[in-house]
C-alpha positions in Angstrom: 95.5 110.0 99.7 99.2 109.7 99.4 100.3 107.1 97.4 103.7 105.3 97.7 105.5 103.7 94.8 105.6 100.1 95.6 109.3 99.6 95.1 110.1 102.1 97.4 107.4 100.9 100.2 109.3 97.5 100.1 112.3 98.5 100.5 111.5 100.6 103.3 110.1 97.3 105.0 113.2 95.5 104.4 115.4 98.0 106.2 113.5 97.5 109.1 113.6 93.8 109.2 116.7 91.3 108.8 119.1 92.0 106.3 119.5 88.3 105.0 115.7 88.6 103.6 116.1 88.8 99.7 115.4 91.8 97.9 111.8 93.1 97.5 110.3 94.4 94.6 106.8 95.6 95.4 103.4 94.2 95.3 100.0 94.2 93.2 96.6 93.6 93.7 93.3 94.3 91.9 90.6 96.2 93.8 87.2 94.5 94.2 84.2 96.0 92.0 82.1 99.0 92.6 79.2 97.2 93.0 77.7 97.0 96.8 80.4 99.6 97.9 78.0 101.2 100.2 77.1 98.3 102.0 80.9 97.1 101.9 82.2 100.1 103.6 79.3 99.9 106.4 80.8 96.3 107.1 84.1 97.7 107.1 83.4 100.2 109.5 81.7 97.4 111.8 85.0 95.5 111.3 87.1 98.2 112.5 85.1 99.3 115.4 84.7 95.6 116.4 85.6 94.8 120.1 89.3 93.7 120.5 87.8 90.1 121.5 86.3 89.7 118.2 89.9 89.4 116.7 91.2 86.1 117.9 95.0 86.3 118.9 95.3 89.5 117.9 97.4 90.7 120.8 99.8 87.6 120.2 102.7 88.1 118.1 102.7 84.1 116.9 98.8 83.7 116.4 97.0 84.9 113.9 93.8 87.7 114.1 91.4 86.5 111.7 88.2 86.7 113.5 85.4 88.1 111.7 82.5 89.4 113.2 79.0 88.1 112.6 77.6 91.0 110.2 80.0 89.6 107.4 77.8 86.6 107.3 75.3 88.6 105.3 77.9 88.9 102.5 77.9 84.9 101.9 74.5 85.2 100.2 76.2 86.8 97.5 78.0 83.8 95.8 76.8 82.6 92.9 75.4 79.1 93.4 77.0 79.4 97.1 80.3 77.8 98.4 79.2 74.1 97.6 79.2 74.9 93.8 83.1 75.4 93.8 83.7 72.2 95.9 86.1 69.8 94.0 88.1 66.6 95.3 91.7 67.1 95.7 93.5 63.8 96.3 95.7 63.4 99.5 95.9 65.5 102.7 99.8 65.9 102.4 101.1 69.1 101.3 102.9 68.9 98.0 104.1 72.7 98.0 102.5 73.1 94.6 99.7 75.3 93.5 98.6 73.0 90.7 95.5 70.8 92.6 94.3 74.3 93.6 94.6 76.6 90.2 91.0 76.2 89.2 89.9 77.2 92.9 92.2 79.8 92.8 91.4 81.4 89.5 87.8 81.7 90.6 88.2 83.3 93.7 90.6 85.6 92.1 87.9 86.5 89.5 85.3 86.5 91.8 86.9 88.7 94.5 88.9 90.9 92.3 92.2 89.8 94.0 95.3 88.6 92.0 96.0 85.2 91.4 99.9 85.7 92.9 98.8 87.1 96.0 96.2 84.4 96.8 99.1 81.8 96.0 101.2 83.9 98.0 99.4 84.0 101.2 98.7 80.1 100.9 102.4 79.2 100.4 103.3 81.4 103.4 100.2 80.3 105.6 100.3 76.8 104.7 102.5 75.6 102.2 99.6 74.6 100.3 98.8 71.7 103.0 95.0 71.8 103.1 95.4 70.0 106.3 97.5 72.1 108.2 96.4 73.5 111.7 98.3 76.1 113.7 98.6 75.7 117.6 96.1 78.7 117.6 93.6 76.9 115.7 93.9 78.3 112.4 93.2 76.0 109.7 93.5 75.1 105.8 95.1 76.6 103.1 94.5 80.2 104.1 94.6 79.6 107.8 91.3 80.6 109.1 90.6 80.9 112.6 86.9 79.6 113.2 85.2 82.8 113.8 86.5 83.9 110.5 85.2 80.8 108.6 81.9 80.9 110.6 81.6 84.8 109.4 82.6 84.2 105.8 80.0 81.1 105.3 82.9 78.4 105.5 81.5 75.3 107.0 84.7 73.0 106.5 87.8 75.2 107.0 89.9 72.1 105.7 87.6 72.2 102.3 90.4 73.6 99.7 87.3 75.4 97.7 85.8 76.7 100.6 88.8 77.9 102.4 90.3 79.5 99.2 87.1 81.3 98.7 86.8 82.4 102.4 90.1 83.7 102.2 90.0 85.6 99.2 87.0 86.9 100.1 88.5 88.6 103.7 91.8 89.4 101.5 89.2 91.5 99.2 87.7 93.2 102.1 91.1 94.1 103.3 92.3 95.6 100.1 89.0 97.7 99.7 89.7 99.1 103.2 93.2 100.1 102.7 93.2 101.4 98.9 94.2 98.2 97.2 97.1 98.3 99.2 98.6 94.8 99.3 101.2 95.2 102.4 98.7 96.9 104.6 96.2 94.4 103.8 98.4 91.7 104.6 99.3 93.1 107.9 95.7 93.1 108.6 95.3 89.8 107.4 98.0 88.8 109.9 97.1 91.3 113.0 93.8 92.0 112.6 92.5 95.5 111.3 91.7 96.6 115.0 95.4 96.3 115.6 96.1 98.4 112.7 93.4 101.1 113.5 94.7 101.4 116.8 98.3 101.9 115.9 97.0 104.3 113.4 97.9 102.7 110.1 95.2 103.1 107.1 97.3 103.0 104.3 100.6 102.6 102.6 102.1 105.9 104.1 101.2 105.0 107.7 102.2 101.6 107.1 105.8 102.7 106.1 105.9 105.3 108.8 104.5 102.6 111.7 105.8 99.3 110.1 108.1 99.1 113.2 105.2 99.5 115.7 103.6 96.3 114.4 104.1 92.8 116.1 107.7 91.1 114.7 105.5 88.0 113.6 103.7 90.3 111.3 106.9 92.3 109.9 108.2 89.0 109.0 104.8 87.6 107.5 104.2 90.7 105.3 107.8 90.9 104.0 107.7 86.8 103.1 104.3 87.0 101.4 105.3 90.2 99.2 108.3 88.6 98.5 106.9 85.4 97.3 103.8 87.4 95.3 106.7 89.1 93.8 108.4 86.1 92.4 105.4 84.7 91.3 105.1 87.7 88.9 108.0 87.1 87.4 
């Protein structure tokens, strides 16, 4: 499958967005392990084939399409010790804009799911500014702004619990990175708009994302650029 230099991809994205955006330098993400690839791919197929109603708010440019069909609940049993083993107290509920209180949780999730720490931090920063109590008008909750359907499908019982939210959001990112051959930009577009939306637009990898980026909702275009820029700055 054709691969595009991330620097070229992000330049193309920038050209289609506001000229006031800072120059983007690319994105990176690690893939998940090969173990369980067959069952993983089967679940991704179910995700892509799911009815539109499974993706809450997917057609709304200003809402988040994170709903996950019930079959993904089966994967939650693969967590060593379960989500409760990751739980840790975080003092206060107000956002301080810092990843510091969540470093160990981010590191654990990054190692468990093969997602770079910088990408997880960039998503949290864009979604909630590191406020674990954040809740959108559409009902997305917590650090990585999980919708209730997503949280349930990922085994997250309390989306306002930082450990559970980071684990669930990182797990979802790992699914999307696998689906889109490790392309962080495409995975981010799906995280925001829902993979069903990308499927209907014919976006399946970096090449098609570059060609069809302008067909995505404006909110999703801004979201992808914003997270890639944050992720790039975190790697400097």
